[in-house]
C-alpha positions as CSV (number, residue, x, y, z in Angstrom):
1,X,29.2,18.8,16.3
2,X,30.2,15.4,15.3
3,X,29.6,16.3,11.6
4,X,32.2,19.2,12.0
5,X,34.8,16.7,13.6
6,X,34.1,14.3,10.7
7,X,34.6,17.0,8.2
8,X,37.8,18.0,10.0
9,X,39.2,14.4,9.9
10,X,38.2,14.1,6.2
11,X,40.0,17.4,5.4
12,X,43.1,16.2,7.3
13,X,43.1,12.9,5.2
14,X,42.8,14.9,1.9
15,X,45.7,17.0,3.0
16,X,47.8,13.9,3.8
17,X,46.9,12.5,0.2
18,X,48.0,15.6,-1.4
19,X,51.2,15.6,0.5
20,X,51.7,12.0,-0.5
21,X,51.2,13.0,-4.2
22,X,54.0,15.4,-3.8
23,X,56.2,12.8,-2.4
24,X,55.1,10.3,-5.2
25,X,56.1,12.9,-7.7
26,X,59.7,13.5,-6.4
27,X,60.0,9.8,-6.3
28,X,58.9,9.3,-9.7
29,X,61.2,11.8,-11.0
30,X,64.2,10.2,-9.2
31,X,63.1,6.6,-10.5
32,X,63.0,8.1,-14.0
33,X,66.4,9.4,-13.8
34,X,67.5,5.9,-12.7
35,X,65.8,4.4,-15.7
36,X,62.4,3.4,-14.4
37,X,59.3,3.4,-16.5
38,X,55.6,3.9,-15.8
39,X,53.4,0.9,-16.8
40,X,49.6,0.5,-16.6
41,X,48.7,4.2,-16.6
42,X,45.5,3.6,-18.1
43,X,43.6,3.2,-15.0
44,X,45.1,6.2,-13.3
45,X,42.4,8.6,-14.3
46,X,39.9,6.3,-13.0
47,X,41.8,6.0,-9.8
48,X,42.1,9.8,-9.3
49,X,38.4,10.2,-9.9
50,X,37.4,7.4,-7.6
51,X,39.5,8.7,-4.7
52,X,38.1,12.4,-5.4
53,X,34.6,11.1,-5.4
54,X,35.1,9.1,-2.3
55,X,35.8,12.2,-0.3
56,X,32.9,14.1,-2.0
57,X,30.6,11.1,-1.4
58,X,31.1,10.6,2.3
59,X,30.7,14.3,3.1
60,X,27.6,14.4,1.0
61,X,26.2,11.3,2.7
62,X,26.8,12.6,6.2
63,X,25.7,16.2,5.6
64,X,22.8,15.9,3.2
65,X,21.5,12.5,4.4
66,X,22.1,13.3,7.8
67,X,23.6,10.0,8.9
68,X,23.8,9.6,12.7
69,X,27.0,9.3,14.7
70,X,27.1,5.8,16.2
71,X,29.9,5.6,18.8
72,X,30.2,1.8,18.8
73,X,30.5,1.7,14.9
74,X,32.8,4.7,15.1
75,X,35.1,3.0,17.5
76,X,35.3,0.1,15.1
77,X,35.8,2.3,12.1
78,X,38.6,4.2,13.9
79,X,40.5,0.9,14.6
80,X,40.0,0.0,10.8
81,X,41.4,3.5,9.8
82,X,44.3,3.2,12.3
83,X,45.1,-0.3,10.9
84,X,44.9,1.2,7.3
85,X,47.2,4.0,8.1
86,X,49.7,1.8,9.8
87,X,49.7,-0.4,6.8
88,X,50.0,2.3,4.3
89,X,53.0,4.0,6.0
90,X,54.8,0.7,6.7
91,X,54.6,0.0,3.1
92,X,55.8,3.5,2.3
93,X,58.8,3.1,4.6
94,X,59.7,-0.2,3.3
95,X,59.7,0.9,-0.4
96,X,61.4,4.3,0.4
97,X,62.2,6.0,-2.7
98,X,60.5,3.4,-4.7
99,X,57.2,4.2,-3.5
100,X,54.9,6.0,-5.9
101,X,51.2,6.5,-6.7
102,X,51.8,5.2,-10.3
103,X,53.3,1.9,-11.2
104,X,57.0,2.5,-11.8
105,X,59.3,-0.3,-12.7
106,X,63.0,0.0,-12.3
107,X,64.5,-2.8,-14.6
108,X,66.7,-5.3,-12.9
109,X,66.2,-3.9,-9.4
110,X,65.3,-6.7,-7.2
111,X,61.7,-6.3,-5.5
112,X,61.5,-4.9,-2.1
113,X,61.1,-7.7,0.2
114,X,61.6,-6.2,3.5
115,X,59.1,-4.8,6.3
116,X,55.6,-6.1,5.7
117,X,56.5,-7.2,2.3
118,X,58.1,-10.2,4.0
119,X,54.6,-11.3,4.9
120,X,52.2,-10.0,2.1
121,X,52.7,-8.7,-1.4
122,X,50.4,-5.6,-1.1
123,X,50.4,-4.0,2.3
124,X,49.8,-0.6,0.9
125,X,46.6,-1.7,-1.0
126,X,45.3,-3.4,2.0
127,X,45.7,-0.2,4.0
128,X,43.8,1.6,1.2
129,X,41.0,-1.0,1.3
130,X,40.6,-0.5,5.2
131,X,40.7,3.3,4.7
132,X,37.9,3.4,2.1
133,X,35.8,1.0,3.9
134,X,36.2,2.6,7.4
135,X,36.6,6.3,7.1
136,X,32.8,6.7,5.9
137,X,31.7,4.6,8.8
138,X,33.1,6.9,11.3
139,X,29.8,8.8,10.8
140,X,27.6,5.9,9.4
141,X,28.0,6.8,5.8
142,X,27.5,3.2,5.0
143,X,26.4,3.8,1.3
144,X,29.8,5.3,0.6
145,X,31.7,2.6,2.5
146,X,29.8,-0.1,0.5
147,X,29.9,1.5,-3.1
148,X,33.4,2.7,-3.0
149,X,34.7,-0.7,-1.5
150,X,33.2,-2.4,-4.3
151,X,34.4,0.0,-7.0
152,X,38.0,0.0,-5.2
153,X,38.0,-3.6,-5.3
154,X,37.2,-3.6,-9.1
155,X,40.0,-1.0,-9.7
156,X,42.6,-3.0,-7.5
157,X,42.0,-5.9,-9.5
158,X,43.1,-4.2,-12.7
159,X,46.0,-2.3,-11.0
160,X,47.3,-5.3,-9.2
161,X,47.4,-7.6,-12.4
162,X,49.3,-4.7,-14.2
163,X,51.6,-4.1,-11.6
164,X,52.4,-7.8,-11.0
165,X,52.7,-8.6,-14.6
166,X,55.2,-5.6,-15.1
167,X,57.3,-6.6,-11.9
168,X,57.3,-10.3,-13.2
169,X,58.8,-9.3,-16.6
170,X,61.2,-6.8,-15.1
171,X,62.4,-7.8,-11.7
172,X,62.0,-11.5,-10.9
173,X,58.9,-10.8,-8.8
174,X,57.6,-14.4,-8.9
175,X,60.9,-15.7,-7.4
176,X,60.3,-13.3,-4.4
177,X,56.6,-13.3,-4.0
178,X,55.4,-16.4,-5.8
179,X,54.1,-18.2,-2.6
180,X,53.4,-14.9,-0.5
181,X,49.7,-14.1,-0.1
182,X,48.5,-10.7,-1.4
183,X,46.6,-9.4,1.5
184,X,46.3,-11.9,4.6
185,X,49.4,-13.5,6.0
186,X,49.3,-17.2,6.5
């Protein structure tokens, strides 16, 4: 029974991601119309593959390896998932029509510094980090949590460098965020 509930939750998160991709596509089109350009697109195929594989891996681990449901671990993972969702949606709300899955730079537009961006540079990425680690742990898929957390960290290292470099060149990013921590508020 817990495996079926886990499958339902993973399916709900997959639908959520698909809806977010639609929102992102609308925002990209509107940003392009305002003169925005995409940068750092080279890592996007890897990001798509990583996220798709994450969904498949956690389901395979739970169903094929028979991972048990551990209530205490699931409770902690649920808190992490909730925090990740809250961070991601607070970032999406703060960025508004500038939120996209790709890195879009709107030349001469000031960086978004409201909401959680007052405290940290990358609340959306922190939310994704928490989700990638915690969703598999809802049903003790520890191998998926470990492998994909490491792979995601490597990918985010590339992505964040590309994003910050592009924003630095186009939007005065350093003036707005130079002293602000990336993930953990001081």
